[in-house]
C-alpha positions in Angstrom: 99.3 182.7 -59.4 102.0 181.6 -61.8 101.9 185.0 -63.4 102.3 186.6 -60.0 105.3 184.4 -59.1 107.0 185.1 -62.5 106.8 188.8 -61.8 108.2 188.3 -58.3 110.9 186.0 -59.6 112.0 188.6 -62.1 112.2 191.2 -59.4 114.2 188.8 -57.2 116.6 188.2 -60.0 117.1 191.9 -60.5 117.7 193.0 -56.9 116.8 190.7 -54.1 118.7 187.4 -54.6 121.3 186.7 -52.0 124.9 186.5 -53.3 127.7 184.2 -52.1 129.4 186.6 -49.7 126.1 187.7 -48.2 124.9 184.1 -47.9 128.1 183.3 -46.0 128.4 186.6 -44.1 127.8 184.8 -40.7 131.0 182.7 -41.4 133.2 185.2 -43.1 132.5 188.3 -41.0 133.5 186.7 -37.6 136.9 185.7 -39.2 137.4 189.3 -40.4 136.5 190.7 -37.0 138.8 188.1 -35.3 141.7 189.2 -37.5 141.0 192.9 -36.7 140.9 192.1 -32.9 144.1 190.1 -33.2 145.9 193.0 -34.9 144.4 195.6 -32.4 145.6 193.6 -29.4 149.1 193.2 -30.9 149.3 196.9 -31.6 148.0 197.7 -28.1 150.7 195.4 -26.6 153.5 197.0 -28.6 152.3 200.5 -27.8 152.0 199.7 -24.1 155.5 198.1 -24.2 157.3 201.0 -25.8 155.4 203.7 -23.9 156.2 202.0 -20.6 159.9 201.7 -21.5 159.9 205.3 -22.5 158.4 206.5 -19.3 160.5 204.2 -17.1 163.8 204.0 -19.0 165.9 202.9 -16.0 164.4 199.4 -15.9 163.7 198.0 -19.3 160.7 195.7 -19.6 160.9 192.4 -21.5 157.8 190.7 -23.0 158.3 187.5 -24.9 157.4 187.2 -28.6 155.1 184.3 -27.8 153.1 186.4 -25.2 152.9 189.5 -27.4 151.8 187.9 -30.7 150.1 184.6 -29.7 149.1 184.1 -26.1 147.8 187.6 -25.1 145.8 188.1 -28.4 144.2 184.6 -27.9 143.2 185.5 -24.4 141.4 188.6 -25.6 139.7 186.8 -28.5 138.5 184.0 -26.1 136.8 186.6 -23.9 135.3 188.4 -26.9 134.0 185.0 -28.0 132.4 184.4 -24.6 130.8 187.8 -24.9 129.3 186.6 -28.3 131.0 189.4 -30.2 131.6 187.0 -33.1 128.3 185.2 -33.0 125.8 188.0 -32.7 125.3 191.3 -34.5 124.4 194.0 -32.0 124.1 197.8 -31.9 127.6 199.4 -31.7 127.1 201.0 -28.3 126.4 197.4 -27.0 129.5 196.2 -28.8 131.6 198.9 -27.0 130.2 197.8 -23.7 131.1 194.1 -24.3 134.6 195.1 -25.6 135.1 197.1 -22.4 134.4 194.2 -20.1 136.1 191.7 -22.4 139.3 193.8 -22.3 139.0 194.1 -18.5 138.6 190.3 -18.0 141.4 189.6 -20.5 143.8 191.8 -18.7 143.0 190.1 -15.4 143.7 186.8 -17.0 147.0 188.2 -18.4 148.0 189.1 -14.9 147.2 185.6 -13.7 149.2 184.1 -16.6 152.2 186.2 -15.7 151.9 185.3 -12.0 151.5 181.5 -12.6 154.4 181.4 -15.1 156.6 183.2 -12.5 157.4 186.1 -14.7 155.2 188.7 -12.9 158.2 190.3 -11.3 159.5 191.4 -14.7 156.2 192.9 -15.8 155.2 196.3 -14.6 151.7 197.4 -13.4 152.0 200.4 -15.8 152.4 198.0 -18.7 149.3 196.0 -17.7 147.3 199.2 -17.3 148.4 200.6 -20.7 147.7 197.2 -22.3 144.1 197.4 -21.0 143.6 201.0 -22.1 145.1 200.6 -25.5 143.4 197.3 -26.2 140.0 198.8 -25.4 140.6 201.9 -27.5 142.1 200.0 -30.5 139.6 197.2 -30.6 136.8 199.7 -30.7 138.5 201.7 -33.3 139.5 198.7 -35.5 136.1 197.2 -35.3 134.4 200.5 -36.2 136.7 201.0 -39.1 136.1 197.4 -40.4 132.3 197.6 -40.0 132.1 201.1 -41.5 134.2 200.1 -44.5 132.1 197.0 -45.1 128.9 199.0 -44.8 130.2 201.6 -47.4 131.3 198.9 -49.7 128.0 197.0 -49.3 129.9 193.8 -48.5 129.2 191.1 -45.8 125.9 192.8 -44.8 123.5 190.2 -43.5 120.5 189.8 -45.9 117.1 190.2 -44.1 113.7 189.5 -45.4 111.1 191.6 -43.6 107.5 190.7 -43.1 105.6 193.9 -42.7 106.0 197.3 -44.3 104.2 199.7 -41.9 105.4 202.0 -39.2 107.1 199.3 -37.2 109.1 198.2 -40.2 110.1 201.8 -40.9 111.3 202.2 -37.3 113.4 199.0 -37.6 114.9 200.1 -40.9 115.8 203.5 -39.4 117.5 201.6 -36.5 119.4 199.4 -38.9 120.6 202.2 -41.1 121.7 204.4 -38.2 123.9 201.8 -36.5 127.2 200.5 -38.0 127.3 197.6 -35.6 124.3 195.7 -37.0 125.2 195.5 -40.7 121.8 194.4 -41.9 120.6 194.7 -45.5 116.8 194.5 -46.1 116.5 192.6 -49.5 112.7 193.1 -49.6 109.4 193.1 -47.7 106.2 191.1 -47.7 103.0 192.8 -46.7 99.3 192.0 -46.9 97.9 195.5 -46.5 100.2 197.6 -48.6 100.6 195.6 -51.8 101.9 198.5 -54.0 105.6 198.8 -54.8 106.0 202.2 -53.2 105.9 201.0 -49.6 106.7 203.2 -46.6 110.2 201.9 -46.1 111.4 202.2 -49.7 112.7 198.7 -50.3 111.5 196.1 -52.9 108.0 194.8 -52.4 108.1 191.0 -53.1 104.6 189.8 -52.2 102.2 189.0 -49.4 102.7 186.8 -46.3 101.2 183.9 -48.3 104.3 184.1 -50.6 106.8 183.7 -47.8 107.9 180.2 -48.4 108.4 180.8 -52.2 110.3 184.0 -51.6 112.6 182.4 -49.0 113.4 179.5 -51.4 114.0 181.8 -54.4 116.1 184.4 -52.6 118.0 181.8 -50.4 117.7 184.3 -47.5 118.5 182.8 -44.1 117.3 185.5 -41.8 113.7 186.8 -41.4 112.2 189.5 -39.2 108.4 189.7 -38.7 107.7 193.4 -38.1 103.9 193.3 -37.8 103.1 193.6 -34.1 99.4 194.1 -34.9 99.1 190.4 -36.1 96.8 188.2 -34.0 98.6 185.6 -31.9 97.1 182.8 -34.1 98.3 184.5 -37.3 101.7 185.1 -35.9 102.0 181.5 -34.7 101.0 180.2 -38.2 103.7 182.4 -39.8 106.4 181.3 -37.4 105.6 177.6 -37.9 105.6 178.0 -41.7 108.8 180.0 -41.9 111.0 178.6 -39.1 112.0 175.3 -40.8 113.2 177.2 -43.9 115.6 179.8 -42.3 118.5 179.9 -39.9 117.2 182.8 -37.7 113.7 184.1 -37.3 112.9 187.2 -35.2 109.6 189.0 -34.6 108.6 192.3 -33.0 106.0 191.6 -30.2 103.2 194.0 -29.5 105.2 195.6 -26.6 106.4 198.8 -28.3 107.1 201.6 -25.8 107.2 199.3 -22.8 110.4 199.4 -20.6 111.8 196.0 -21.7 115.5 197.0 -21.8 116.2 194.6 -18.9 113.8 191.9 -20.0 114.3 188.4 -18.8 112.5 185.4 -20.3 111.5 182.2 -18.6 110.2 179.3 -20.8 107.6 177.0 -19.4 108.2 173.9 -21.6 105.3 171.8 -20.6 102.8 174.6 -20.9 104.3 176.0 -24.1 104.4 179.5 -22.7 106.9 182.1 -21.6 107.0 184.5 -18.7 108.5 187.9 -19.2 110.2 189.5 -16.2 110.7 193.3 -16.2 113.1 195.2 -13.9 112.7 198.7 -12.6 116.4 199.4 -12.3 116.4 202.8 -10.5 113.8 201.5 -8.0 116.8 199.6 -6.4 118.7 201.6 -3.8 122.1 200.1 -4.8 121.6 201.3 -8.4 120.8 204.8 -7.3 123.9 204.8 -5.1 126.1 203.7 -8.1 124.5 206.4 -10.3 125.2 209.1 -7.6 128.8 208.1 -7.4 129.2 208.1 -11.2 127.7 211.6 -11.3 129.9 213.0 -8.6 133.2 211.7 -9.9 132.5 212.7 -13.5 131.1 216.1 -12.6 134.0 217.0 -10.3 136.5 216.2 -13.1 134.3 217.9 -15.7 133.8 221.1 -13.7 137.6 221.6 -13.4 138.1 221.0 -17.2 135.3 223.4 -18.4 135.9 226.2 -15.8 137.5 228.4 -18.5 134.5 228.0 -20.8 132.1 228.9 -17.9 134.1 232.1 -17.2 134.1 233.1 -20.9 130.3 232.5 -21.2 129.7 234.7 -18.2 131.6 237.5 -19.8 129.8 237.2 -23.1 126.4 237.2 -21.4 127.2 240.3 -19.4 128.4 242.1 -22.5 125.3 241.2 -24.5 122.6 242.5 -22.1 122.2 243.8 -18.6 121.4 241.5 -15.7 122.9 238.5 -13.9 124.7 235.9 -16.0 123.1 233.0 -14.1 119.5 232.7 -12.9 117.7 230.0 -10.9 114.4 228.7 -11.9 112.3 226.6 -9.5 112.0 223.0 -10.8 110.6 219.8 -9.3 113.1 217.2 -8.3 113.3 213.9 -6.6 110.4 213.0 -4.3 108.5 216.0 -5.6 110.7 218.6 -3.9 111.4 221.9 -5.6 114.9 223.2 -6.1 116.6 226.1 -7.8 117.7 224.9 -11.3 120.6 227.0 -12.5 121.0 228.2 -16.1 122.9 230.8 -18.0 120.5 233.7 -18.6 119.3 233.6 -22.2 116.4 236.1 -21.9 116.1 239.8 -21.2 115.5 240.7 -17.5 111.8 241.7 -18.0 111.0 238.3 -19.6 107.8 237.7 -17.6 106.2 241.0 -18.7 107.2 240.4 -22.4 105.8 236.9 -22.3 102.4 238.0 -21.0 102.2 240.8 -23.6 103.3 238.4 -26.4 100.8 235.6 -25.5 98.0 238.1 -25.1 98.6 239.4 -28.7 99.3 236.0 -30.3 96.6 233.3 -29.7 98.7 230.7 -31.7 101.7 231.3 -29.5 99.5 231.1 -26.4 98.3 227.6 -27.5 101.9 226.5 -28.1 102.9 227.7 -24.7 100.0 226.0 -22.9 100.8 222.7 -24.7 104.6 222.6 -24.5 105.7 225.4 -22.0 108.1 226.5 -24.8 108.0 228.9 -27.8 109.8 228.2 -31.0 110.1 231.9 -31.8 110.5 233.4 -28.3 110.8 237.2 -28.4 112.4 237.2 -24.9 115.6 235.4 -26.0 118.8 237.5 -26.4 121.3 237.3 -29.2 123.8 235.3 -27.1 120.9 233.4 -25.6 119.9 232.0 -29.0 123.5 230.6 -29.4 123.4 229.2 -25.9 120.1 227.5 -26.5 121.1 226.1 -29.9 124.1 224.5 -28.4 122.5 223.7 -25.0 125.4 225.6 -23.3 122.8 227.5 -21.2 122.4 224.3 -19.1 126.1 224.1 -18.1 125.6 225.8 -14.7 123.4 222.7 -13.8 126.7 220.9 -13.0 126.5 222.8 -9.6 123.0 221.3 -9.1 124.6 217.9 -9.6 127.4 218.6 -7.1 124.6 219.8 -4.6 122.8 216.4 -5.1 119.7 218.0 -6.7 120.3 216.8 -10.2 122.0 214.1 -12.2 124.1 214.2 -15.3 121.5 212.0 -17.1 117.9 211.7 -16.1 114.4 212.9 -16.8 114.0 216.5 -18.0 113.5 218.8 -15.0 109.9 220.0 -15.0 108.0 223.0 -13.4 105.1 222.5 -11.0 102.5 223.1 -13.7 103.8 220.1 -15.7 103.2 217.5 -12.9 99.6 217.0 -14.1 100.8 216.2 -17.6 102.9 213.2 -16.3 99.8 211.4 -15.0 100.6 207.9 -13.8 104.2 208.3 -14.9 105.0 211.0 -12.2 106.1 208.3 -9.7 108.9 207.3 -12.1 109.9 210.9 -12.2 109.9 211.3 -8.5 112.0 208.3 -8.0 115.2 209.9 -9.4 117.0 213.2 -9.7 116.3 215.0 -13.0 119.1 215.2 -15.5 121.1 217.8 -17.4 120.6 215.5 -20.4 118.5 212.5 -21.1 116.5 210.5 -23.5 114.5 213.4 -25.0 117.6 215.5 -25.6 119.1 212.8 -27.8 115.9 212.0 -29.6 115.0 215.3 -31.2 114.8 217.5 -28.1 112.2 220.2 -28.9 111.0 218.2 -31.9 109.4 215.5 -29.7 105.9 215.7 -28.4 105.2 216.1 -24.7 103.7 212.7 -24.4 106.8 211.2 -26.0 109.0 213.0 -23.5 107.1 211.6 -20.6 107.4 208.1 -21.9 111.1 208.5 -22.6 111.6 209.6 -19.0 109.8 206.6 -17.7 111.6 204.2 -20.1 115.0 205.6 -18.9 114.2 205.1 -15.2 113.1 201.5 -15.6 116.0 200.5 -18.0 118.9 202.5 -16.4 122.5 201.3 -16.4 125.8 203.0 -16.1 126.5 202.1 -19.7 123.2 203.7 -20.8 124.3 206.9 -19.1 127.6 206.8 -20.9 125.8 206.3 -24.2 123.4 209.2 -23.4 126.3 211.5 -22.7 128.0 210.6 -25.9 124.9 210.9 -28.0 124.1 214.3 -26.3 127.4 215.6 -27.5 126.6 214.5 -31.1 123.1 216.0 -30.9 124.4 219.3 -29.5 127.1 219.5 -32.3 124.4 218.9 -34.8 122.0 221.4 -33.2 119.0 219.1 -33.9 115.7 220.2 -32.5 117.0 222.9 -30.1 115.3 226.2 -29.5 
């Protein structure tokens, strides 16, 4: 045992020991972020002030130095603190959401301050609006710049010891590395099953679960994640009781992977030493569906006006590339199981059905692919401009008219054909509950690279965990995925 610990200790000394900055990251980072927020609010206030005076130059606005540099920034920082933006590390899309509401509440408070202090008459509504707009944009920008700079420099990243080195640990590591908001650094893993140094997540292997106390003391790590959902409840309980007194924060991944727990609420039953998990099905609520419909209509009306020149250009290119109509309608299944004509730019030749039958008859492998996915990676029916449209997903732009007709949503489950209903099994009721979307979970998670079963579960997860902010994130991530062309064919 002593020989084992000496080997581990030498590895810790080489790579895994927590330094001063990392050990105090939870103290230093909030101060850095607070300074960034302070500067961003000051910049937002000055921009709003000068732009307002430029636009309305016949009535100059006066804002006191005390308000601009002290009181207003303190109000914003107070609301950011209430939203736990200094206490918790969270995914950056969640940070943006909290900054949005924090800036909104702070601006309402600024208005109240101006009213109570009897200087509201000298402060314009345009200035207040610009202050909210610039404060949100700049706090997001400043925070991203700070977090990205620290990530690239490898400074103030929170050291994490991970227990488990299997598939779940790999998924967690992928999530940590792909999100600038978290700022986690895995210093090493402990695992009972995979005791070789070349583990699946490519971080230092420091020992088994039995070594946990020794490793924590030697590395001085203060945050631990147990990423082994396959552990029995008794084994997990033993690990938690052993580790918790030695660390500041202990997290574990429960055996709930894939379940729709985005809106999870937890009730603790103290006397019985148990907890009750409450899950919400968000789009089962009529009010949420009405909010989603309003969001779709407003955004689609504005978007249609903006992209109308692009639509006209694509129609011309399609007509020049091959004969036939530029837009076609394919019957898809929508809300409550009703079929509707789903519009798309034509990406195939006009005799596509005949070509498909001939191709599938001559290619057994292609026939099996079609029967499994209802898609072909190398589809002989696709035209030259059609390949470009599919690669960029521009072929789906005419579906904005389905949204305006109330048949589709901007974000939602992938619209399916009648033959696919049986593949949804028990999840089909989730699909029937909402309008299918132009984009959705599967498009931003690999699109055609995902399996059919994964698509179905993504659709169900989305319906149960919907929020307006989730739709905004999906639209933004769709844009990034389309630009990258990942998984499209």
